[in-house]
C-alpha positions as CSV (number, residue, x, y, z in Angstrom):
1,M,-9.9,52.0,-37.1
2,D,-9.6,53.7,-40.5
3,R,-7.9,50.9,-41.8
4,V,-5.6,51.1,-45.0
5,L,-5.3,47.2,-45.6
6,P,-2.0,45.7,-46.9
7,F,-3.5,43.5,-49.6
8,R,-6.5,42.6,-51.7
9,F,-7.0,39.4,-53.7
10,A,-8.8,39.8,-57.3
11,E,-10.1,36.2,-58.2
12,E,-11.2,36.9,-61.5
13,E,-7.8,38.2,-62.7
14,G,-5.6,35.8,-60.6
15,V,-4.0,38.6,-58.7
16,F,-3.0,39.2,-55.4
17,W,-2.4,43.6,-54.9
18,L,0.2,44.0,-52.4
19,L,0.2,47.7,-51.0
20,D,4.2,48.5,-51.3
21,Q,4.9,49.6,-48.0
22,R,8.5,50.5,-48.7
23,R,6.8,53.2,-50.6
24,L,4.5,54.6,-47.5
25,P,4.1,57.2,-46.4
26,Q,4.6,59.5,-49.4
27,E,2.8,56.8,-52.1
28,E,-0.2,54.3,-51.5
29,V,0.5,52.2,-54.5
30,Y,-0.2,48.4,-55.0
31,V,1.7,46.1,-57.1
32,P,0.3,42.8,-59.0
33,V,1.3,39.4,-57.4
34,R,0.6,36.5,-59.9
35,T,2.8,33.5,-58.7
36,A,4.2,32.1,-55.5
37,R,7.8,32.8,-56.8
38,E,6.4,36.7,-57.1
39,M,5.1,36.5,-53.8
40,A,8.2,35.0,-51.7
41,Q,10.1,37.6,-53.5
42,A,7.7,40.6,-52.4
43,I,8.0,38.9,-48.6
44,R,11.8,38.9,-49.0
45,D,12.0,42.9,-50.3
46,M,9.4,43.8,-47.6
47,V,6.8,44.6,-49.8
48,V,4.5,43.4,-47.3
49,R,5.7,42.8,-43.9
50,G,4.6,41.8,-40.5
51,A,4.0,38.2,-39.3
52,P,0.1,37.8,-39.8
53,A,0.0,39.8,-42.7
54,I,3.2,37.5,-44.1
55,G,1.3,34.4,-43.3
56,V,-1.9,35.4,-45.0
57,S,0.1,36.9,-48.3
58,A,2.0,33.1,-48.0
59,A,-1.6,31.3,-48.1
60,F,-2.7,33.3,-51.1
61,G,1.1,32.7,-52.8
62,M,0.0,28.7,-52.6
63,V,-3.4,29.8,-54.4
64,L,-1.1,31.8,-57.0
65,A,1.0,28.6,-57.4
66,H,-2.1,26.4,-58.4
67,L,-3.7,29.5,-60.7
68,A,0.0,29.9,-62.5
69,G,0.4,26.3,-62.7
70,E,3.8,26.1,-60.7
71,D,5.2,23.3,-59.0
72,L,3.7,23.3,-55.7
73,E,6.4,21.5,-53.5
74,E,8.7,24.4,-54.9
75,A,6.3,27.1,-54.3
76,D,6.2,25.8,-50.6
77,R,10.0,25.8,-50.4
78,R,10.2,29.4,-51.8
79,L,7.9,30.7,-49.5
80,R,9.2,29.3,-46.3
81,A,12.8,30.4,-47.4
82,S,11.4,33.9,-47.5
83,R,11.2,35.4,-43.8
84,P,12.7,32.6,-41.4
85,T,12.0,34.2,-38.2
86,A,7.7,35.1,-38.1
87,V,6.5,31.8,-37.5
88,N,2.8,33.0,-38.9
89,L,4.4,32.1,-42.6
90,F,5.1,28.3,-41.3
91,H,1.7,27.9,-39.6
92,A,-0.3,29.0,-42.8
93,L,1.9,26.9,-45.4
94,D,1.3,24.2,-42.8
95,R,-2.5,24.7,-43.3
96,M,-2.1,25.0,-47.2
97,R,-0.8,21.9,-47.4
98,P,-3.7,19.7,-47.4
99,F,-5.1,21.3,-49.9
100,W,-2.5,20.7,-52.5
101,G,-3.7,19.9,-56.0
102,D,-7.3,21.7,-55.1
103,L,-7.5,25.0,-56.2
104,A,-11.0,25.4,-54.5
105,G,-10.0,24.0,-51.2
106,S,-7.1,26.2,-51.3
107,L,-8.9,29.3,-51.8
108,L,-11.3,28.4,-49.5
109,E,-8.5,28.0,-46.6
110,A,-6.7,31.1,-47.9
111,R,-9.4,33.1,-46.9
112,R,-10.1,31.3,-43.8
113,I,-6.8,32.5,-42.4
114,W,-7.5,35.5,-43.4
115,Q,-10.7,36.2,-41.7
116,E,-9.4,34.4,-38.6
117,V,-7.0,37.0,-38.3
118,E,-9.6,39.8,-38.5
119,E,-11.8,38.3,-35.7
120,T,-8.6,37.4,-33.6
121,E,-7.2,40.8,-33.6
122,A,-10.5,42.4,-33.0
123,A,-10.4,40.1,-29.7
124,I,-6.6,40.8,-29.3
125,S,-7.5,45.1,-29.4
126,R,-10.8,44.5,-26.7
127,H,-8.5,42.5,-24.3
128,G,-5.2,44.9,-24.7
129,A,-7.3,48.1,-24.3
130,Q,-8.2,47.1,-20.9
131,V,-4.3,47.3,-19.4
132,L,-3.2,50.2,-21.5
133,W,-3.6,53.6,-20.2
134,G,-1.8,57.5,-20.4
135,Q,0.9,57.8,-22.7
136,V,1.9,54.4,-24.3
137,L,5.1,53.8,-26.0
138,T,5.6,51.4,-28.8
139,H,8.1,50.1,-31.3
140,C,7.9,49.1,-35.2
141,N,4.4,48.6,-36.8
142,T,1.6,46.4,-35.8
143,G,-1.3,47.9,-37.3
144,P,-3.5,46.4,-40.1
145,L,-0.7,47.1,-42.3
146,A,1.4,44.4,-40.3
147,T,-1.4,42.1,-39.9
148,G,-4.4,42.5,-42.4
149,G,-6.8,42.6,-39.7
150,Y,-7.1,45.3,-37.2
151,G,-3.5,44.9,-35.7
152,T,-2.1,43.9,-32.5
153,A,-0.3,46.2,-30.2
154,L,-1.4,49.1,-32.3
155,G,-5.1,47.7,-32.6
156,A,-4.9,48.0,-28.8
157,I,-3.5,51.1,-28.5
158,V,-6.4,52.3,-30.6
159,E,-8.9,50.7,-29.1
160,A,-7.8,52.0,-25.5
161,Y,-7.8,55.8,-27.0
162,R,-11.2,54.9,-27.8
163,L,-12.5,54.2,-24.5
164,G,-10.6,57.3,-23.0
165,R,-8.0,54.8,-21.7
166,V,-5.1,56.3,-23.6
167,R,-4.4,59.8,-24.3
168,H,-1.1,59.8,-26.3
169,V,1.3,57.5,-28.3
170,W,5.0,58.0,-28.2
171,V,6.3,56.1,-31.7
172,D,9.6,55.0,-32.1
173,E,11.1,55.6,-35.5
174,T,12.1,51.9,-35.6
175,R,15.7,52.0,-37.4
176,P,16.9,51.2,-39.8
177,Y,13.4,50.7,-41.6
178,L,11.9,53.2,-40.2
179,Q,8.3,51.2,-39.9
180,G,7.4,53.4,-37.2
181,A,7.9,56.8,-38.7
182,R,6.7,55.5,-42.1
183,L,3.9,53.0,-40.6
184,T,2.5,53.4,-37.6
185,A,2.9,57.3,-37.5
186,Y,0.9,56.8,-40.7
187,E,-2.0,54.7,-39.6
188,L,-2.3,56.8,-36.4
189,Q,-2.9,60.0,-38.1
190,K,-5.3,58.2,-40.0
191,A,-7.3,56.6,-37.1
192,G,-7.0,60.2,-35.4
193,V,-4.9,59.5,-32.3
194,P,-2.7,62.0,-30.9
195,A,1.1,60.5,-31.3
196,T,4.7,62.0,-31.8
197,L,7.4,60.6,-33.6
198,I,10.6,59.8,-31.3
199,T,13.9,58.3,-32.3
200,D,14.8,55.1,-30.7
201,S,17.5,56.3,-28.5
202,M,15.4,58.9,-26.9
203,A,12.7,56.3,-24.8
204,G,14.8,55.8,-21.8
205,W,15.0,59.4,-21.2
206,L,11.0,59.8,-21.7
207,M,10.9,56.9,-19.3
208,A,13.1,58.7,-16.9
209,R,11.0,61.9,-17.0
210,G,7.7,59.9,-16.0
211,A,6.3,60.4,-19.8
212,V,5.4,56.8,-20.6
213,D,2.9,54.9,-18.6
214,A,3.1,51.5,-20.6
215,V,5.1,50.4,-23.2
216,V,3.1,47.6,-25.6
217,V,4.8,45.8,-29.0
218,G,3.9,43.0,-31.1
219,V,5.6,39.6,-31.7
220,D,7.1,37.7,-34.8
221,R,7.8,34.3,-32.7
222,M,7.1,33.4,-29.0
223,A,8.4,30.2,-27.4
224,L,6.2,28.4,-24.7
225,N,8.1,30.2,-21.7
226,G,7.4,33.7,-23.2
227,D,10.7,34.8,-24.8
228,F,9.8,36.3,-28.1
229,A,11.3,38.2,-31.2
230,N,10.3,41.1,-32.5
231,K,12.0,43.7,-34.3
232,V,15.0,44.8,-33.3
233,G,15.5,47.6,-30.7
234,T,12.5,45.6,-28.7
235,Y,15.1,44.0,-26.1
236,A,16.0,47.5,-25.1
237,L,13.0,48.5,-24.6
238,A,11.9,45.7,-22.3
239,V,15.2,46.5,-20.5
240,L,14.7,50.2,-20.2
241,A,11.2,49.7,-19.0
242,H,11.9,47.3,-16.2
243,H,14.5,49.5,-14.6
244,H,11.8,52.3,-14.9
245,G,9.1,50.0,-13.2
246,I,7.1,50.6,-16.2
247,P,4.5,48.0,-17.5
248,F,5.7,46.4,-20.5
249,Y,2.9,44.0,-22.5
250,A,3.4,41.8,-25.7
251,A,0.4,41.3,-28.1
252,L,0.2,38.7,-30.2
253,P,-2.0,35.7,-31.7
254,L,-1.6,32.5,-30.2
255,S,-0.5,31.2,-33.6
256,S,2.7,33.3,-33.5
257,V,3.6,31.0,-30.2
258,D,6.0,28.1,-31.7
259,P,4.9,25.3,-29.4
260,R,8.5,23.5,-30.6
261,L,10.3,26.0,-28.6
262,A,10.5,25.8,-25.0
263,S,12.7,29.0,-24.7
264,G,13.8,31.9,-27.0
265,E,17.3,30.2,-27.9
266,G,16.2,28.4,-30.4
267,I,14.2,31.3,-32.5
268,P,16.0,31.7,-36.0
269,I,17.3,35.7,-36.5
270,E,16.6,36.9,-39.7
271,E,20.2,39.0,-40.5
272,R,19.1,41.4,-43.4
273,S,21.4,43.4,-46.0
274,P,24.0,46.1,-44.4
275,E,23.0,48.0,-46.8
276,E,19.8,48.8,-45.1
277,V,21.7,50.5,-42.6
278,V,24.3,52.2,-44.5
279,A,21.7,53.7,-47.1
280,F,18.2,54.4,-47.3
281,R,16.2,54.7,-50.4
282,G,19.4,54.8,-52.4
283,V,20.9,57.7,-50.2
284,R,24.1,56.6,-48.5
285,I,23.8,57.7,-44.7
286,A,27.6,56.5,-43.9
287,P,31.1,56.3,-45.7
288,E,31.7,54.2,-48.7
289,G,32.9,51.1,-47.7
290,F,32.4,50.9,-44.3
291,P,30.8,47.8,-42.5
292,A,27.4,47.3,-40.8
293,Y,25.4,44.8,-39.1
294,H,21.7,44.3,-39.4
295,P,19.6,41.6,-37.5
296,A,16.3,42.1,-38.1
297,F,14.9,41.0,-34.7
298,D,16.3,40.4,-31.0
299,V,14.9,38.1,-28.4
300,T,13.3,39.8,-25.0
301,P,13.2,37.2,-22.0
302,H,10.0,36.8,-20.5
303,R,11.4,38.1,-17.4
304,Y,10.5,41.2,-18.6
305,L,7.0,41.1,-19.2
306,T,4.2,42.4,-17.4
307,G,1.5,40.3,-19.4
308,I,0.7,38.9,-23.0
309,I,-2.1,40.0,-24.7
310,T,-3.7,37.0,-26.4
311,E,-7.2,36.7,-28.4
312,K,-8.2,34.4,-25.4
313,G,-7.2,37.4,-22.9
314,V,-4.4,38.9,-21.0
315,L,-1.7,36.2,-19.5
316,Y,0.2,36.9,-16.5
317,P,3.3,34.7,-15.1
318,P,4.1,32.2,-14.9
319,F,3.7,32.4,-18.6
320,A,4.6,28.7,-19.6
321,E,1.4,27.8,-18.1
322,G,-1.3,30.2,-19.4
323,L,0.5,29.5,-22.8
324,R,0.3,25.7,-22.4
325,R,-3.5,26.4,-21.1
326,A,-4.1,29.1,-24.0
327,L,-2.8,26.2,-26.9
328,G,-4.9,23.3,-25.5
329,L,-1.4,21.9,-24.3
330,D,-1.9,20.5,-21.3
């Protein structure tokens, strides 16, 4: 896959450069981040987004905190508060904590986290490619831009296309932030994969016409029973796929599983500004003063899942048993 990575680290400058994903696909602009405070703001403002990419960015945020002489406790707190739903953020910061006060160790661990993302997603792509075929529908963005590696659901799609299994991709635009229209379409075009953009509300009609053979999405946080949070709109796709008898897969690194949660009921759902619903890039699309509601994620019950694609293979029901084994909890 012709990858456009969401970040790069210039150690000699003490700068972590983030590709500003808010400006894609029109512009590829990298912005400098020099402190943990700036990193937390960039994550909150979705300069960088996607659970694995947020985790890597947060890890390097702690490296920047060392370089900038910031209070490490405060830096950790700010980063943890930046996006509450993606569990990778917390895993990465937990791994960085033993290296507080040790710049060399902190940098080594951050680089290790990034390398593990790449290795993990290469495996997810290989396993996922074996269960996808024909015309595949996906939601939001799960490619390298969201991860810093090869991608999860989108990595599997691209690998399946390379193997001749997938011939076409339906891309949900993913309102209100349009990650599908702006980012997934951009990545598939660069990868040379045939794809067509649709509005989120068109998915059911395509399924009814027999134009969708499988659905695969990413995961921001998964509970031990297989319930999972992903970009809002995922739950509706799962219900539609179930109704039409279409296989529905979730692709994720095992680091996105929260072993503290028995079910999806405990997953915190971030509520973002209503302004992101009533306006886009400064252009208002709803009447002035009209209220809006913006949960950034929804929770899909595990009963709608056909399989869970991980770096250790594809898990099938009962998911609780498979996830516990994969996590080494049994």
